[in-house]
C-alpha positions in Angstrom: 0.0 0.0 0.0 2.8 2.4 0.9 4.6 1.9 -2.5 1.4 2.7 -4.3 0.9 5.9 -2.3 4.5 6.8 -3.0 4.1 6.3 -6.7 0.8 8.4 -6.8 2.6 11.2 -4.9 5.7 11.0 -7.2 3.6 11.2 -10.3 1.6 14.2 -9.0 -1.6 12.2 -9.0 -2.0 12.8 -5.3 -1.1 16.3 -4.1 -1.7 15.8 -0.4 -3.8 14.2 2.3 -6.5 15.3 4.8 -7.8 13.7 7.9 -11.5 13.5 8.7 -12.5 13.1 12.3 -15.9 12.3 13.9 -18.1 15.3 14.5 -18.2 14.5 18.2 -14.4 14.3 18.6 -12.6 17.1 20.4 -9.3 16.5 22.2 -10.1 19.2 24.8 -13.6 17.9 25.7 -13.9 16.6 29.2 -15.5 13.1 28.9 -17.0 11.1 31.8 -19.4 8.3 32.6 -21.9 8.8 35.5 -23.7 5.9 37.1 -27.0 7.0 38.8 -29.2 5.4 41.4 -32.8 6.5 41.3 -35.2 6.5 44.4 -38.4 4.5 44.1 -40.5 5.1 41.0 -39.0 8.5 40.1 -37.1 7.3 37.0 -39.3 9.1 34.5 -38.8 12.5 36.3 -35.1 11.9 36.7 -34.6 11.0 33.1 -36.6 14.1 32.0 -34.3 16.3 34.1 -31.1 14.6 33.0 -32.0 14.9 29.3 -32.3 18.6 29.8 -28.7 19.0 30.7 -26.7 19.8 27.6 -23.5 18.1 28.8 -25.2 14.7 28.9 -24.8 13.3 25.4 -26.5 10.0 26.0 -28.5 8.4 28.7 -28.9 4.6 29.2 -31.0 2.4 31.5 -29.1 -0.5 33.0 -29.4 -3.3 35.5 -27.5 -4.0 38.7 -26.8 -1.5 41.4 -27.2 1.5 39.1 -30.4 2.5 37.3 -29.0 4.9 34.7 -25.7 5.5 32.9 -25.0 9.0 31.5 -22.3 9.8 28.9 -21.0 13.2 29.7 -19.1 15.7 27.5 -18.2 19.0 29.0 -16.2 21.9 27.4 -14.2 22.6 30.6 -13.7 21.4 34.1 -15.8 24.4 35.3 -18.7 23.1 33.1 -18.1 19.6 34.4 -18.2 20.8 38.0 -21.4 22.8 37.4 -23.0 19.7 35.9 -22.2 17.6 38.9 -23.7 20.2 41.2 -26.9 20.3 39.1 -27.2 16.5 39.1 -26.9 16.5 42.9 -29.9 18.8 43.1 -32.2 16.6 41.1 -35.0 15.1 43.3 -35.2 11.3 43.0 -31.4 10.7 42.6 -30.2 8.7 45.6 -26.6 8.3 44.6 -24.2 8.8 41.7 -20.7 7.9 40.8 -18.8 9.6 38.1 -15.5 8.5 36.4 -13.5 10.8 34.0 -12.4 9.1 30.8 -8.7 9.8 30.6 -7.6 8.1 27.4 -8.8 5.6 24.9 -6.7 2.4 24.7 
């Protein structure tokens, strides 16, 4: 493959390369996963409130000790901190645990 690319560059057929990245990729974005425990039958209300938070890019139901898993994308640590404070204020959330995603391996 490399030899073919070299020939295409040498003959002037290829003038250069570009890289396309996913629309949701930003190296400076703070990414995290939040596990949420909901009290009683308040899941619908909690889901509605969490969906209203712009930093939560996806919300999933799950089984086990946690009821919901939230994918978080924040522009800065200040935005991330504000989000955590907002989540703590939502009635119906008994507990949450958040892990920052440091690198993809």
